[in-house]
LUMBABA-405578 format. One record per residue (C-alpha): residue in three letters; x, y, z. Coordinates in steps of 0.2 Angstrom, whole numbers. Example, Ala and Ser with C-alpha at 12.3 -4.5 7.8 and 13.67 -1.06 7.14 Angstrom:
# residues 2
NODE     r      c1      c2      c3
NODE   Ala      62     -22      39
NODE   Ser      68      -5      36
# end
This chain:
# residues 82
NODE     r      c1      c2      c3
NODE   Met     857    1010    -607
NODE   Ala     855     992    -605
NODE   Ile     873     987    -602
NODE   Lys     874     977    -586
NODE   Ser     893     975    -586
NODE   Glu     909     979    -596
NODE   Lys     926     970    -595
NODE   Ile     941     974    -606
NODE   Ile     953     959    -607
NODE   Gly     968     962    -619
NODE   Lys     961     968    -635
NODE   Gln     943     962    -632
NODE   Ile     928     972    -625
NODE   Ile     915     961    -617
NODE   Asn     898     968    -613
NODE   Glu     884     959    -604
NODE   Ile     868     966    -611
NODE   Glu     850     967    -604
NODE   Ser     840     967    -620
NODE   Ser     825     958    -628
NODE   Asn     836     949    -640
NODE   Leu     854     951    -635
NODE   Thr     863     944    -619
NODE   Lys     882     948    -623
NODE   Thr     894     955    -636
NODE   Val     912     953    -637
NODE   Tyr     922     965    -648
NODE   Asn     939     962    -654
NODE   Met     949     978    -657
NODE   Asp     962     970    -668
NODE   Lys     952     960    -679
NODE   Lys     937     972    -679
NODE   Thr     925     957    -676
NODE   Leu     909     957    -665
NODE   Val     902     941    -658
NODE   Ala     884     944    -653
NODE   Thr     876     931    -641
NODE   Phe     857     930    -642
NODE   Lys     844     925    -630
NODE   Asn     841     909    -639
NODE   Gly     860     904    -636
NODE   Ala     865     907    -655
NODE   Glu     881     917    -658
NODE   Tyr     885     926    -673
NODE   Glu     902     934    -678
NODE   Tyr     901     951    -688
NODE   Glu     916     956    -698
NODE   Glu     925     972    -701
NODE   Val     914     982    -688
NODE   Pro     923     999    -685
NODE   His     928    1003    -667
NODE   Lys     918    1019    -668
NODE   Val     902    1009    -673
NODE   Tyr     904     998    -658
NODE   Thr     907    1013    -647
NODE   Lys     891    1020    -653
NODE   Phe     882    1004    -650
NODE   Arg     889    1004    -632
NODE   Met     883    1022    -629
NODE   Ala     866    1019    -638
NODE   Glu     850    1021    -628
NODE   Ser     844    1004    -634
NODE   Gln     858     992    -639
NODE   Gly     845     980    -647
NODE   Lys     838     993    -658
NODE   Phe     855    1000    -663
NODE   Phe     861     982    -666
NODE   Asn     846     978    -677
NODE   Val     847     994    -688
NODE   Glu     866     998    -688
NODE   Ile     875     982    -687
NODE   Ser     865     966    -691
NODE   Lys     860     972    -708
NODE   Asn     876     981    -713
NODE   Tyr     890     969    -709
NODE   Lys     895     951    -716
NODE   Tyr     892     938    -703
NODE   Lys     893     920    -699
NODE   Lys     886     908    -686
NODE   Val     898     903    -673
NODE   Ile     899     884    -671
NODE   Lys     904     878    -654
# end
């Protein structure tokens, strides 16, 4: 696993990730949204991601591979504008 740290703050699960493409994810348990931060600094919010899918992502041998196959192509997303 490549999760460097995990914090749970209220209804959010925040993971720092060591991956070739991802650096951080923030999952909101109430809204079922997943914000992924990529190495290039871009952030995308994925909608309606079930908690069980996020749990599988956290437990995956490779978070990057799981994200690419199971999340990025299967859930509606938008770029987060700061």
